FIDO-174633 format. One record per residue (C-alpha): residue number from 1; residue in one letter; x negated, y, z. Coordinates in steps of 0.05 Angstrom, whole numbers, plus 5000, padded with zeros to 4 digits. Layout:
N
REC num residu X Y Z
REC NUM A X Y Z
...
This chain:
325
REC num residu X Y Z
REC 1 I 1080 4769 4803
REC 2 A 1080 4790 4876
REC 3 Y 1047 4725 4898
REC 4 G 0994 4730 4844
REC 5 V 0978 4803 4859
REC 6 M 0973 4790 4934
REC 7 A 0926 4731 4922
REC 8 I 0880 4776 4881
REC 9 I 0883 4831 4934
REC 10 V 0866 4784 4991
REC 11 G 0811 4752 4949
REC 12 A 0780 4821 4936
REC 13 Q 0785 4837 5010
REC 14 G 0745 4774 5024
REC 15 F 0686 4806 4987
REC 16 F 0696 4878 5011
REC 17 E 0711 4873 5085
REC 18 P 0653 4827 5108
REC 19 A 0604 4869 5067
REC 20 R 0630 4934 5096
REC 21 T 0628 4908 5168
REC 22 A 0559 4876 5160
REC 23 T 0532 4941 5130
REC 24 I 0549 4986 5189
REC 25 P 0487 4965 5230
REC 26 N 0444 4985 5171
REC 27 L 0472 5055 5175
REC 28 T 0469 5066 5250
REC 29 S 0425 5055 5310
REC 30 A 0447 5004 5363
REC 31 E 0472 5060 5408
REC 32 E 0516 5087 5351
REC 33 L 0549 5020 5335
REC 34 L 0609 5027 5380
REC 35 P 0623 5100 5362
REC 36 A 0615 5082 5288
REC 37 N 0663 5024 5293
REC 38 A 0711 5064 5335
REC 39 L 0708 5120 5283
REC 40 S 0719 5069 5228
REC 41 S 0780 5041 5265
REC 42 A 0806 5111 5278
REC 43 T 0799 5130 5205
REC 44 W 0834 5066 5183
REC 45 S 0888 5077 5235
REC 46 T 0898 5150 5216
REC 47 M 0906 5131 5143
REC 48 L 0954 5075 5163
REC 49 A 0996 5123 5204
REC 50 V 0995 5177 5151
REC 51 G 1002 5129 5093
REC 52 A 1059 5090 5124
REC 53 S 1097 5154 5141
REC 54 V 1084 5187 5073
REC 55 G 1096 5121 5037
REC 56 G 1163 5113 5071
REC 57 L 1182 5184 5052
REC 58 V 1157 5177 4980
REC 59 T 1194 5111 4972
REC 60 A 1258 5140 4999
REC 61 V 1253 5201 4954
REC 62 A 1218 5178 4890
REC 63 G 1222 5102 4892
REC 64 R 1174 5046 4903
REC 65 N 1139 5051 4835
REC 66 V 1114 5121 4851
REC 67 A 1091 5098 4920
REC 68 F 1052 5040 4889
REC 69 S 1020 5086 4838
REC 70 V 0996 5136 4891
REC 71 N 0969 5079 4933
REC 72 A 0931 5050 4873
REC 73 L 0898 5117 4858
REC 74 S 0873 5121 4930
REC 75 F 0830 5059 4919
REC 76 F 0794 5092 4861
REC 77 A 0779 5152 4905
REC 78 S 0752 5105 4959
REC 79 A 0708 5069 4908
REC 80 F 0679 5135 4885
REC 81 F 0655 5154 4955
REC 82 I 0630 5085 4972
REC 83 G 0590 5085 4907
REC 84 R 0553 5147 4930
REC 85 T 0530 5115 4995
REC 86 R 0456 5099 5003
REC 87 Y 0426 5057 5059
REC 88 D 0369 5008 5074
REC 89 A 0393 4936 5075
REC 90 T 0328 4897 5065
REC 91 P 0329 4833 5107
REC 92 P 0265 4800 5130
REC 93 V 0230 4760 5077
REC 94 V 0242 4685 5087
REC 95 A 0229 4624 5046
REC 96 R 0289 4610 5002
REC 97 P 0309 4541 4977
REC 98 S 0312 4527 4903
REC 99 G 0355 4483 4859
REC 100 L 0429 4477 4840
REC 101 L 0455 4478 4912
REC 102 A 0418 4542 4926
REC 103 L 0445 4573 4862
REC 104 T 0517 4557 4883
REC 105 G 0507 4586 4953
REC 106 I 0519 4519 4988
REC 107 T 0451 4520 5022
REC 108 D 0466 4590 5049
REC 109 L 0533 4565 5075
REC 110 V 0500 4505 5110
REC 111 E 0447 4551 5139
REC 112 G 0501 4597 5167
REC 113 I 0539 4538 5197
REC 114 R 0476 4514 5232
REC 115 Y 0463 4583 5259
REC 116 V 0533 4588 5289
REC 117 R 0531 4517 5317
REC 118 S 0467 4533 5355
REC 119 R 0498 4595 5387
REC 120 S 0564 4581 5422
REC 121 H 0573 4654 5442
REC 122 V 0572 4675 5369
REC 123 A 0625 4622 5353
REC 124 A 0668 4647 5411
REC 125 L 0664 4719 5386
REC 126 M 0682 4697 5316
REC 127 L 0747 4667 5342
REC 128 V 0771 4731 5377
REC 129 K 0804 4759 5314
REC 130 A 0831 4689 5297
REC 131 G 0867 4692 5364
REC 132 W 0897 4758 5342
REC 133 G 0917 4725 5277
REC 134 L 0953 4670 5315
REC 135 A 1011 4718 5325
REC 136 G 1001 4755 5260
REC 137 G 1075 4747 5245
REC 138 V 1088 4809 5287
REC 139 L 1068 4851 5227
REC 140 L 1124 4819 5187
REC 141 L 1171 4836 5245
REC 142 L 1155 4910 5240
REC 143 T 1187 4909 5171
REC 144 I 1247 4869 5197
REC 145 F 1257 4915 5257
REC 146 G 1254 4977 5212
REC 147 Q 1301 4946 5161
REC 148 R 1353 4910 5203
REC 149 I 1352 4937 5274
REC 150 F 1328 5010 5270
REC 151 P 1343 5037 5200
REC 152 L 1338 5112 5192
REC 153 G 1391 5144 5149
REC 154 A 1419 5106 5090
REC 155 G 1356 5065 5076
REC 156 S 1304 5024 5113
REC 157 A 1239 5054 5087
REC 158 A 1236 5110 5139
REC 159 G 1246 5064 5198
REC 160 I 1192 5017 5173
REC 161 G 1146 5077 5163
REC 162 V 1156 5100 5236
REC 163 L 1138 5031 5263
REC 164 Y 1077 5024 5219
REC 165 G 1057 5095 5236
REC 166 A 1060 5077 5310
REC 167 R 1016 5017 5295
REC 168 G 0964 5062 5263
REC 169 V 0964 5112 5321
REC 170 G 0955 5057 5373
REC 171 A 0900 5023 5333
REC 172 G 0862 5089 5329
REC 173 L 0868 5108 5402
REC 174 G 0848 5041 5432
REC 175 P 0773 5036 5421
REC 176 I 0761 5111 5429
REC 177 A 0797 5114 5496
REC 178 L 0764 5050 5522
REC 179 R 0694 5073 5502
REC 180 W 0705 5137 5542
REC 181 I 0730 5098 5602
REC 182 L 0684 5036 5601
REC 183 G 0622 5058 5563
REC 184 Q 0592 5010 5513
REC 185 Q 0553 4957 5551
REC 186 P 0563 4888 5519
REC 187 K 0582 4855 5584
REC 188 R 0639 4905 5595
REC 189 L 0662 4897 5524
REC 190 R 0666 4821 5532
REC 191 R 0705 4827 5597
REC 192 T 0756 4873 5565
REC 193 I 0776 4824 5510
REC 194 G 0818 4778 5554
REC 195 P 0861 4834 5585
REC 196 A 0870 4864 5516
REC 197 Y 0904 4800 5492
REC 198 F 0953 4805 5550
REC 199 M 0966 4878 5536
REC 200 V 0986 4861 5464
REC 201 G 1031 4805 5488
REC 202 I 1066 4846 5542
REC 203 F 1085 4903 5495
REC 204 Y 1110 4857 5440
REC 205 I 1153 4823 5492
REC 206 A 1177 4893 5511
REC 207 L 1192 4906 5437
REC 208 A 1242 4848 5439
REC 209 G 1285 4889 5486
REC 210 A 1273 4959 5458
REC 211 P 1340 4997 5456
REC 212 T 1320 5051 5405
REC 213 L 1271 5062 5348
REC 214 W 1229 5109 5389
REC 215 V 1221 5061 5447
REC 216 A 1204 5007 5397
REC 217 A 1152 5053 5366
REC 218 L 1121 5065 5435
REC 219 C 1117 4990 5447
REC 220 V 1084 4979 5379
REC 221 L 1035 5036 5393
REC 222 L 1013 5007 5460
REC 223 A 1010 4936 5433
REC 224 H 0963 4957 5377
REC 225 F 0924 4999 5427
REC 226 G 0904 4931 5456
REC 227 G 0898 4898 5388
REC 228 S 0847 4949 5364
REC 229 I 0805 4936 5426
REC 230 L 0802 4862 5406
REC 231 W 0782 4880 5335
REC 232 V 0730 4934 5349
REC 233 F 0698 4904 5411
REC 234 S 0689 4834 5379
REC 235 T 0660 4867 5316
REC 236 V 0610 4908 5356
REC 237 L 0588 4848 5397
REC 238 L 0576 4807 5334
REC 239 Q 0538 4864 5302
REC 240 L 0493 4868 5363
REC 241 E 0484 4793 5366
REC 242 V 0476 4769 5294
REC 243 P 0413 4787 5255
REC 244 D 0419 4819 5186
REC 245 R 0401 4753 5152
REC 246 F 0465 4719 5176
REC 247 R 0512 4777 5188
REC 248 G 0549 4776 5122
REC 249 R 0563 4701 5127
REC 250 V 0588 4708 5198
REC 251 F 0636 4764 5182
REC 252 A 0660 4727 5119
REC 253 T 0676 4665 5160
REC 254 E 0710 4708 5213
REC 255 L 0754 4741 5160
REC 256 A 0772 4673 5131
REC 257 L 0794 4648 5200
REC 258 V 0837 4709 5216
REC 259 T 0868 4709 5147
REC 260 L 0887 4635 5152
REC 261 M 0916 4644 5222
REC 262 S 0955 4706 5202
REC 263 S 0982 4672 5140
REC 264 A 1006 4612 5180
REC 265 S 1037 4656 5233
REC 266 S 1072 4700 5180
REC 267 Y 1099 4638 5145
REC 268 W 1125 4610 5210
REC 269 T 1158 4676 5227
REC 270 G 1191 4681 5159
REC 271 Y 1214 4609 5163
REC 272 Q 1245 4619 5232
REC 273 L 1282 4681 5206
REC 274 D 1309 4648 5143
REC 275 H 1321 4576 5162
REC 276 A 1324 4571 5238
REC 277 H 1362 4637 5241
REC 278 W 1322 4664 5300
REC 279 S 1336 4737 5314
REC 280 P 1279 4788 5305
REC 281 R 1282 4802 5380
REC 282 T 1274 4729 5397
REC 283 L 1215 4723 5351
REC 284 A 1182 4785 5380
REC 285 F 1188 4753 5449
REC 286 A 1160 4687 5425
REC 287 L 1101 4719 5388
REC 288 G 1086 4762 5448
REC 289 L 1080 4699 5490
REC 290 M 1033 4670 5438
REC 291 F 0982 4725 5451
REC 292 C 0975 4699 5522
REC 293 V 0946 4633 5496
REC 294 P 0881 4662 5467
REC 295 G 0879 4710 5527
REC 296 V 0876 4651 5576
REC 297 L 0825 4615 5532
REC 298 W 0780 4676 5530
REC 299 L 0782 4683 5605
REC 300 I 0760 4611 5611
REC 301 I 0704 4622 5560
REC 302 Q 0683 4685 5596
REC 303 S 0679 4648 5663
REC 304 R 0633 4596 5631
REC 305 W 0591 4644 5590
REC 306 K 0520 4616 5593
REC 307 E 0487 4638 5528
REC 308 P 0440 4697 5536
REC 309 A 0482 4747 5499
REC 310 P 0450 4816 5499
REC 311 D 0467 4863 5557
REC 312 T 0428 4920 5526
REC 313 L 0444 4957 5462
REC 314 E 0389 4926 5419
REC 315 R 0404 4889 5355
REC 316 P 0368 4822 5346
REC 317 D 0334 4844 5282
REC 318 Q 0303 4902 5321
REC 319 S 0266 4856 5369
REC 320 A 0208 4809 5360
REC 321 S 0251 4748 5372
REC 322 G 0299 4772 5318
REC 323 E 0242 4778 5268
REC 324 E 0219 4707 5284
REC 325 E 0288 4681 5267
């Protein structure tokens, strides 16, 4: 049942998340994109921190079934507010192909692939979150650390809640703090991605040696401070770069890549725990090192960046060239 339910949840997320991300530029001006995405990340992170903490408490007091029920009701509340949202999302009129392939969406997929292939900088930005997903097993480790290494009281739910709460706080602070320090020029956002990978890696390596739950929580907080920079900055750069006509397909492909990478990393982490008998601390160290790989690759990409990515806050569908596309 758990496998089936998770497959349905992830499948639904594959529809929801790309549509939500692609819609943000239809609700904001170009100058508001970074604050809007930072606010979105902060809202998600606040709910993660509050939800993880409250969820751990509810589970410890009332049991997991009550916690699942409360969580399920929250999705209906979210759907109610989303259903009341109104915005203009009318893409430019273009000639559409006809026939069976067009009906199945294959022609749209091919068109999207051609668009990405002709713009290497878009492809590079699409892979930023996949690099984060390469070490996605760290999220599994938060549960293991809370359960086996830093349990609070007689159970493990509270310790897990503290670590996931720290993850939420760090993810909320990252893009807000960096926007205040760096501003929101695309060139600066691109240059911050590489160091953010190393920041995540360093603090997960530090987690491997954390002596107490509260030191571990600080390491998780700072690691996800960097992780949220990767997530929000790459999202904003894609929103600025990709016209409305292709934005949904780009974000759907990006989500597929990060989901596949995170799944593979989580499976590898679980396998090493169960069959190779690696300790959670050893795995935290190994996964922290993995974050350095995409960090180095991004620095190489950045040094060879030749495509004319925008250095002003103007979306492509707001310019004449964007309309021609």
